[in-house]
C-alpha positions as CSV (number, residue, x, y, z in Angstrom):
1,M,32.3,66.7,74.2
2,E,33.1,70.3,73.4
3,R,34.4,71.0,69.9
4,M,37.7,73.0,69.7
5,L,37.2,75.8,67.3
6,R,40.1,77.1,65.3
7,P,39.6,80.8,64.7
8,D,43.1,81.2,63.3
9,L,42.2,79.2,60.2
10,D,39.5,79.7,57.5
11,A,36.8,77.2,56.7
12,E,36.9,75.8,53.2
13,I,33.6,75.8,51.3
14,A,32.3,72.5,50.1
15,G,32.8,71.9,46.4
16,F,30.0,72.0,43.8
17,F,30.0,68.3,43.1
18,Q,30.3,67.4,46.8
19,R,27.0,69.1,47.5
20,I,25.3,67.7,44.4
21,F,26.3,64.1,45.1
22,A,25.4,64.5,48.8
23,A,22.0,65.7,47.8
24,V,21.6,62.7,45.5
25,I,22.5,60.3,48.2
26,D,20.0,61.9,50.6
27,A,17.3,61.8,47.9
28,V,18.0,58.1,47.4
29,V,17.7,57.4,51.2
30,L,14.4,59.3,51.4
31,L,13.0,57.6,48.3
32,A,13.8,54.3,49.8
33,I,12.0,55.2,53.0
34,F,9.1,56.5,50.9
35,F,8.7,53.4,48.7
36,F,9.3,50.8,51.4
37,G,8.2,52.4,54.6
38,V,5.4,54.8,53.7
39,L,3.6,53.8,50.4
40,P,2.8,50.3,51.4
41,F,0.9,51.5,54.5
42,F,-0.7,54.7,53.3
43,G,-1.2,54.3,49.6
44,W,0.0,56.3,46.6
45,F,-2.7,59.0,46.5
46,A,-3.8,59.3,50.1
47,P,-3.4,62.8,51.6
48,E,-1.7,61.2,54.6
49,T,1.1,60.0,52.3
50,T,2.2,63.5,51.5
51,F,2.1,64.6,55.1
52,V,4.0,61.6,56.4
53,Q,6.7,61.9,53.8
54,L,7.1,65.6,54.4
55,G,7.4,64.9,58.1
56,I,10.0,62.3,57.6
57,S,12.0,64.6,55.3
58,L,11.8,67.5,57.7
59,L,12.9,65.3,60.6
60,Y,15.7,63.7,58.5
61,F,17.3,67.0,57.5
62,S,16.5,68.9,60.8
63,L,18.0,66.3,63.1
64,L,21.0,65.2,61.0
65,N,22.1,68.6,60.0
66,S,22.0,69.9,63.6
67,R,24.6,69.6,66.3
68,Y,23.0,66.4,67.6
69,A,24.3,64.5,64.5
70,G,27.5,66.4,63.8
71,G,26.0,68.7,61.2
72,A,25.7,66.2,58.4
73,T,23.1,64.0,56.8
74,L,24.2,60.6,55.4
75,G,25.0,62.1,52.1
76,K,27.0,65.0,53.6
77,R,28.9,62.6,55.9
78,L,29.9,60.3,53.0
79,L,31.0,63.3,50.9
80,G,32.9,64.8,53.8
81,V,31.0,68.1,54.3
82,R,29.2,69.7,57.3
83,V,26.6,72.4,58.0
84,V,28.0,75.2,60.2
85,T,27.4,78.8,61.1
86,R,29.8,81.6,60.1
87,T,31.8,81.1,63.3
88,G,32.2,77.3,62.7
89,D,29.6,76.1,65.2
90,Y,27.0,73.5,64.5
91,I,23.4,74.7,64.4
92,G,20.7,73.8,66.9
93,F,17.6,71.7,66.1
94,F,15.1,74.5,65.6
95,R,17.5,76.5,63.4
96,S,18.0,73.3,61.4
97,L,14.3,72.8,61.2
98,W,13.8,76.3,59.8
99,R,16.6,75.5,57.2
100,A,14.9,72.3,56.3
101,A,11.4,73.9,56.0
102,V,12.7,76.5,53.5
103,H,14.4,73.7,51.6
104,I,11.5,71.3,51.4
105,L,8.1,73.0,51.8
106,P,8.0,75.6,49.0
107,P,8.4,73.0,46.2
108,A,5.8,70.8,47.9
109,I,3.2,73.5,48.1
110,G,1.6,72.4,44.9
111,N,0.7,69.1,46.5
112,L,-0.5,70.6,49.8
113,V,-2.9,73.3,48.4
114,P,-5.5,70.8,46.9
115,V,-5.6,68.9,50.2
116,L,-5.5,71.8,52.8
117,L,-7.2,74.6,50.8
118,P,-9.3,73.1,48.0
119,S,-11.6,76.1,48.0
120,V,-8.9,78.5,46.9
121,Q,-6.8,76.3,44.6
122,S,-8.3,78.1,41.6
123,D,-7.6,81.6,42.9
124,P,-5.0,83.6,40.9
125,L,-3.1,84.7,44.1
126,T,-2.9,81.0,45.2
127,G,-1.6,80.1,41.7
128,A,1.1,82.8,42.0
129,I,2.2,81.6,45.5
130,V,2.3,78.0,44.3
131,A,4.3,78.9,41.2
132,A,6.8,80.9,43.3
133,G,7.3,77.8,45.5
134,V,7.2,75.1,42.9
135,F,9.3,76.9,40.2
136,G,10.8,80.0,41.8
137,F,12.6,78.4,44.8
138,P,14.2,75.5,42.8
139,F,15.3,77.8,40.0
140,A,16.7,80.3,42.6
141,T,18.5,77.4,44.3
142,I,20.0,76.2,41.0
143,Y,21.1,79.7,40.1
144,L,22.9,80.1,43.5
145,Y,24.5,76.6,43.2
146,I,26.0,77.5,39.8
147,F,26.9,81.1,40.2
148,N,27.5,81.8,43.9
149,W,31.1,80.6,43.8
150,S,32.2,82.5,46.8
151,T,30.0,80.8,49.5
152,R,27.9,78.3,47.6
153,Q,25.0,79.4,49.9
154,V,21.6,78.5,48.4
155,V,18.2,79.8,49.5
156,H,17.9,77.7,52.6
157,D,21.4,78.5,53.6
158,L,20.8,82.2,53.3
159,A,17.5,81.9,55.3
160,A,19.3,80.1,58.2
161,G,22.6,81.8,58.0
162,T,24.5,78.5,57.4
163,F,27.4,77.3,55.3
164,V,28.3,73.9,54.0
165,V,32.0,73.4,54.4
166,R,34.6,70.6,54.2
167,A,34.5,68.5,57.3
168,D,38.3,68.9,57.9
169,T,37.9,72.7,58.2
170,A,34.4,72.7,59.9
171,D,36.0,74.0,63.2
172,S,37.1,77.3,61.6
173,P,35.1,80.5,60.9
174,F,34.0,81.4,57.4
175,R,34.7,85.0,56.6
176,V,33.5,85.4,53.0
177,R,30.0,86.8,52.4
178,T,27.6,86.1,49.6
179,P,27.5,89.0,47.1
180,L,24.3,91.1,47.5
181,A,23.8,90.8,43.7
182,H,23.3,87.1,44.0
183,I,20.7,87.5,46.8
184,V,18.8,90.1,44.8
185,I,18.8,87.9,41.6
186,A,17.6,84.9,43.6
187,A,14.8,86.9,45.1
188,V,13.8,88.3,41.7
189,I,13.6,84.7,40.3
190,I,11.2,83.7,43.0
191,V,9.0,86.8,42.6
192,L,9.0,86.5,38.8
193,A,7.9,82.9,38.9
194,G,4.8,84.0,40.8
195,A,4.3,87.3,38.9
196,V,4.4,85.6,35.5
197,T,1.8,83.1,36.6
198,A,-0.4,85.8,38.0
199,R,-0.1,87.8,34.7
200,L,-1.0,84.7,32.6
201,K,-4.0,83.7,34.7
202,P,-6.4,86.3,33.3
203,N,-5.6,85.0,29.8
204,L,-6.2,81.4,30.6
205,S,-9.4,79.4,30.6
206,K,-10.8,79.8,34.2
207,P,-10.8,76.7,36.4
208,T,-14.3,75.5,37.2
209,G,-14.1,76.4,40.9
210,C,-16.1,73.2,41.6
211,A,-13.5,71.3,43.7
212,P,-15.3,71.7,47.0
213,K,-18.7,70.8,45.6
214,I,-17.2,67.7,43.8
215,N,-15.4,66.7,47.0
216,D,-18.6,66.8,49.0
217,A,-20.7,65.0,46.4
218,V,-18.2,62.2,45.8
219,R,-17.9,61.6,49.6
220,T,-21.5,60.6,49.7
221,L,-20.8,57.5,47.7
222,P,-20.9,54.5,50.0
223,F,-17.6,53.0,48.7
224,A,-15.6,56.3,48.9
225,D,-13.1,56.3,51.7
226,R,-10.9,59.3,50.8
227,V,-11.4,61.9,48.0
228,T,-8.9,64.4,46.5
229,V,-10.0,66.8,43.8
230,K,-7.6,68.9,41.6
231,D,-9.1,71.7,39.5
232,E,-6.6,72.7,36.8
233,V,-6.0,74.5,33.6
234,S,-3.1,74.1,31.2
235,P,-0.6,77.0,31.6
236,W,0.5,76.5,27.9
237,R,-3.0,77.0,26.3
238,S,-4.8,80.3,26.5
239,G,-8.3,81.5,25.6
240,S,-11.7,80.7,27.0
241,S,-12.0,77.6,24.8
242,A,-8.9,76.0,26.3
243,P,-9.8,72.7,28.0
244,R,-9.8,72.5,31.8
245,R,-8.9,69.4,33.7
246,I,-10.5,68.0,36.8
247,S,-8.8,65.0,38.5
248,V,-10.8,63.1,41.1
249,I,-8.7,60.6,43.1
250,V,-10.9,58.3,45.2
251,T,-9.6,55.6,47.7
252,V,-12.3,52.9,47.8
253,T,-13.3,50.1,50.1
254,R,-14.3,47.7,47.4
255,R,-12.9,46.7,44.0
256,D,-15.2,47.2,41.1
257,Y,-13.2,50.0,39.5
258,S,-15.3,50.5,36.3
259,H,-18.5,50.7,38.2
260,E,-17.0,53.0,40.9
261,A,-15.5,55.3,38.2
262,R,-18.9,55.7,36.6
263,G,-20.4,56.5,40.0
264,V,-17.7,59.1,40.6
265,A,-18.2,60.6,37.1
266,A,-22.0,60.9,37.7
267,K,-21.5,62.7,41.0
268,T,-18.8,65.0,39.5
269,L,-20.8,66.0,36.5
270,A,-23.9,66.7,38.7
271,A,-21.9,68.8,41.1
272,C,-20.2,70.8,38.3
273,P,-22.7,71.3,35.4
274,I,-20.6,74.2,34.0
275,M,-17.9,71.8,32.7
276,K,-17.6,72.1,28.9
277,P,-17.7,69.1,26.5
278,N,-13.9,69.3,25.7
279,D,-12.9,69.6,29.4
280,V,-11.0,66.6,30.8
281,L,-12.3,64.5,33.6
282,N,-9.7,62.2,35.0
283,I,-10.9,59.6,37.6
284,I,-8.4,57.5,39.5
285,I,-9.8,54.7,41.7
286,V,-7.4,53.3,44.3
287,A,-8.1,50.3,46.6
288,K,-7.7,51.1,50.3
289,P,-4.4,49.4,51.3
290,K,-4.6,46.4,53.6
291,G,-1.4,45.3,55.2
292,Y,2.0,45.7,53.5
293,R,1.6,46.3,49.8
294,L,4.3,48.1,47.7
295,F,2.3,48.6,44.5
296,P,-1.4,49.6,44.8
297,N,-4.5,48.1,43.2
298,M,-5.8,51.0,41.1
299,G,-7.4,52.0,37.9
300,G,-7.3,55.2,35.9
301,F,-10.2,56.4,33.8
302,P,-9.4,59.6,31.8
303,G,-11.8,61.0,29.3
304,R,-13.4,64.2,27.9
305,V,-16.6,65.4,29.6
306,E,-18.6,64.8,26.5
307,E,-17.4,61.1,26.4
308,W,-18.4,60.6,30.1
309,R,-21.8,62.2,29.6
310,N,-22.5,60.0,26.5
311,S,-21.4,56.9,28.4
312,L,-23.5,57.6,31.4
313,E,-26.5,58.5,29.2
314,F,-26.1,55.2,27.2
315,E,-25.9,53.2,30.5
316,S,-29.0,55.0,31.8
317,R,-31.0,54.2,28.6
318,H,-29.8,50.6,28.6
319,K,-30.9,50.1,32.2
320,G,-34.3,51.7,31.4
321,R,-34.9,49.2,28.6
322,K,-34.0,46.3,30.7
323,A,-36.4,47.4,33.4
324,T,-39.3,47.7,30.9
325,P,-41.4,44.5,30.9
């Protein structure tokens, strides 16, 4: 059925709290899907979990905000607001997909890089791009939410040329434009988030750069089903002596967590001998999910590299004494 546009009237922009509460409702819906429909089947730390949830989120926003669902997600529908173009039309699916991608993907890039590009996660340029997405986009969005009173357009609205208006005025055009100053300030916030990180990187303790080698080494263990390695430094501590942190998350096919953690630690230390005694090696062992399980069987084993080396050395000596007749 064709919508009757009313060009003689002006659309009324959605209120600040209408958009906030609509976003909260949508977040609750997606979290419920995540906890009850994704985690029990894929597990908490499996790479597939991130991709499946991102896919569900993109589909949710893309389809429901498009003309096929009346320009409103569940949250927007309950709060009485709609996504429209400047002329009052609902947007198509692919335009809605672009809007959703700008909204969802930049903050998620920090979880995607260790999985998709483990070899470059320690690179300063990669760190700057991740910071721009994880910190820059959300802060720019918050700025526009608070200060862009005239249109309430945020980053993904500006990228897609959309407006969120009250449902009872959604058939009318929107004639007000976002001040250029707000667009410039939002862009500066995004760029600064990446630039500051890039500027700090040379003053930080360097990541080990061992993620690919550790990944390959741990995968040779017979019980390792999936492996994710994160090679990090603290952004709040500078200097060459600042501790680095390597997290190795392993999904396993059997459940002897302590034994498996020691095996992962031995492979990790052998693959990355440049780790310093005060660096942190955090090992997480997760049982491969079987059937529907909401909470995973898992064990966490954090410790400094020096502690891991001493523990493995003691275990080796103890086994050697037991083997001596």
